[in-house]
C-alpha positions as CSV (number, residue, x, y, z in Angstrom):
1,X,0.0,0.0,0.0
2,X,1.4,3.4,-1.1
3,X,-0.4,6.2,0.6
4,X,1.1,9.4,-0.9
5,X,1.2,12.8,1.0
6,X,-1.5,15.3,0.0
7,X,-0.3,18.6,-1.4
8,X,-1.6,21.7,0.4
9,X,-3.0,24.9,-1.0
10,X,0.0,27.1,-2.0
11,X,1.6,24.2,-4.0
12,X,1.7,25.3,-7.7
13,X,0.6,21.8,-8.9
14,X,-2.9,22.5,-7.4
15,X,-3.3,25.6,-9.6
16,X,-2.0,24.1,-12.8
17,X,-4.3,22.5,-15.4
18,X,-3.4,18.9,-15.8
19,X,-2.2,17.2,-19.0
20,X,-4.4,14.5,-20.6
21,X,-3.3,11.0,-20.2
22,X,-2.0,9.6,-23.5
23,X,-0.6,6.3,-22.5
24,X,-2.7,3.7,-20.7
25,X,0.2,1.8,-19.4
26,X,1.7,0.3,-16.2
27,X,2.7,3.7,-15.1
28,X,-0.9,4.9,-15.2
29,X,-2.1,1.7,-13.4
30,X,0.4,2.3,-10.7
31,X,-0.8,6.0,-10.4
32,X,-4.4,4.8,-10.0
33,X,-3.3,2.3,-7.4
34,X,-1.5,5.0,-5.4
35,X,-4.5,7.3,-5.7
36,X,-6.8,4.7,-4.4
37,X,-4.5,3.7,-1.6
38,X,-4.3,7.4,-0.6
39,X,-8.1,7.7,-0.8
40,X,-8.7,4.6,1.4
41,X,-5.8,5.1,3.7
42,X,-7.7,7.5,5.9
43,X,-11.4,7.7,6.8
44,X,-13.8,10.2,5.5
45,X,-12.2,10.8,2.1
46,X,-14.4,11.1,-0.9
47,X,-11.9,11.6,-3.7
48,X,-8.3,12.3,-4.5
49,X,-7.1,13.8,-7.8
50,X,-3.6,13.3,-9.2
51,X,-2.4,16.8,-8.6
52,X,-3.2,16.4,-5.0
53,X,-0.4,13.9,-4.8
54,X,1.9,16.0,-7.1
55,X,1.1,14.5,-10.5
56,X,-0.2,16.8,-13.2
57,X,-2.3,14.4,-15.3
58,X,-6.1,14.1,-15.6
59,X,-6.9,11.2,-13.3
60,X,-8.9,11.0,-10.1
61,X,-10.4,8.3,-7.8
62,X,-13.6,8.6,-5.8
63,X,-15.6,6.8,-3.1
64,X,-18.9,8.5,-2.6
65,X,-22.5,7.4,-2.0
66,X,-21.5,3.7,-2.3
67,X,-19.7,4.2,-5.6
68,X,-16.0,3.7,-5.8
69,X,-13.7,4.0,-8.8
70,X,-11.4,6.0,-11.0
71,X,-11.7,8.2,-14.1
72,X,-9.1,9.2,-16.6
73,X,-9.5,12.3,-18.9
74,X,-12.9,13.2,-17.6
75,X,-15.4,15.6,-19.1
76,X,-18.6,16.6,-17.2
77,X,-22.2,17.2,-18.2
78,X,-24.0,19.1,-15.4
79,X,-27.7,19.7,-14.6
80,X,-29.1,23.1,-14.2
81,X,-30.7,22.0,-10.9
82,X,-28.3,22.9,-8.1
83,X,-27.6,21.7,-4.6
84,X,-26.3,23.5,-1.6
85,X,-24.1,21.9,1.1
86,X,-20.8,22.3,2.8
87,X,-17.7,21.2,1.0
88,X,-14.2,20.5,2.1
89,X,-10.9,19.5,0.5
90,X,-7.9,17.5,1.6
91,X,-5.7,20.2,0.2
92,X,-7.3,22.8,2.4
93,X,-7.3,20.8,5.6
94,X,-10.0,21.4,8.2
95,X,-12.1,24.0,6.4
96,X,-15.6,23.5,5.2
97,X,-17.8,26.1,3.4
98,X,-21.2,26.1,1.8
99,X,-20.5,25.5,-1.9
100,X,-23.2,25.4,-4.6
101,X,-22.9,22.6,-7.1
102,X,-25.0,21.0,-9.9
103,X,-27.4,18.4,-8.4
104,X,-26.7,15.8,-11.1
105,X,-23.5,15.2,-13.0
106,X,-22.4,12.7,-15.7
107,X,-18.7,12.2,-16.2
108,X,-17.3,10.7,-19.3
109,X,-13.8,9.4,-19.6
110,X,-11.8,6.2,-19.6
111,X,-10.7,3.6,-17.2
112,X,-7.0,2.8,-16.5
113,X,-7.0,0.4,-19.5
114,X,-8.3,3.0,-22.0
115,X,-11.9,1.6,-22.0
116,X,-14.7,4.2,-22.2
117,X,-16.4,4.8,-18.9
118,X,-19.4,6.9,-17.9
119,X,-20.4,7.7,-14.3
120,X,-23.7,9.3,-13.5
121,X,-24.5,10.6,-10.0
122,X,-26.7,12.8,-7.9
123,X,-26.2,14.6,-4.7
124,X,-23.0,13.8,-3.0
125,X,-21.6,11.6,-5.9
126,X,-22.3,14.5,-8.3
127,X,-20.5,17.0,-5.9
128,X,-17.4,14.6,-5.7
129,X,-17.2,14.3,-9.5
130,X,-17.3,18.1,-9.9
131,X,-14.8,18.7,-7.1
132,X,-12.3,16.2,-8.4
133,X,-12.7,17.4,-12.0
134,X,-12.1,20.9,-10.8
135,X,-8.7,19.8,-9.4
136,X,-7.7,18.6,-12.8
137,X,-8.4,22.0,-14.2
138,X,-6.3,23.8,-11.6
139,X,-9.3,24.9,-9.6
140,X,-10.1,24.5,-5.9
141,X,-13.7,24.6,-4.5
142,X,-13.0,27.9,-2.7
143,X,-12.7,29.5,-6.3
144,X,-16.4,29.0,-6.7
145,X,-17.3,30.8,-3.5
146,X,-18.8,34.4,-3.6
147,X,-19.3,37.3,-1.3
148,X,-18.9,37.0,2.4
149,X,-18.3,33.3,2.3
150,X,-15.4,33.7,-0.1
151,X,-13.9,36.5,2.1
152,X,-14.2,34.3,5.2
153,X,-12.6,31.3,3.3
154,X,-9.7,33.4,2.1
155,X,-9.1,34.7,5.6
156,X,-9.1,31.2,7.1
157,X,-6.9,29.8,4.3
158,X,-4.2,32.5,4.9
159,X,-4.0,31.2,8.4
160,X,-3.1,27.6,7.3
161,X,0.6,26.9,7.6
162,X,2.3,27.1,4.2
163,X,-0.9,28.2,2.5
164,X,-0.5,30.8,-0.3
165,X,-3.7,31.3,-2.3
């Protein structure tokens, strides 16, 4: 089991759009294994994206609402219906803020062997798919916040050791 350290806000890899995966090889399968080990290695985790362990490629793993898996090179289709709820992130430890998201999401991509894969979810699974895909685009959930909630989030982030937003 290889549980990799999570990169914390301020690390440039979290703000850089990831490269698409072009080789579905043993290196990719090892990355998926490391991501899943990192996800399952501590309780309460819903997803881990490759940049969160310092790898700038479009891959994430998830474990939400009884669904567990991975997705390579994802694209999302989102509903117009929205949901409210608190969201947190392993890369912004200990902070949770109300974050609006689409209620339903369909993610299209590939598995680690290059086979097409579609994941459809509502509620928490939809939230996790959106959150992890944002990581692959160099975005963090706090980037979606507005107004007083955003100001509060930024104040609290500045107090995190090593944090540079």
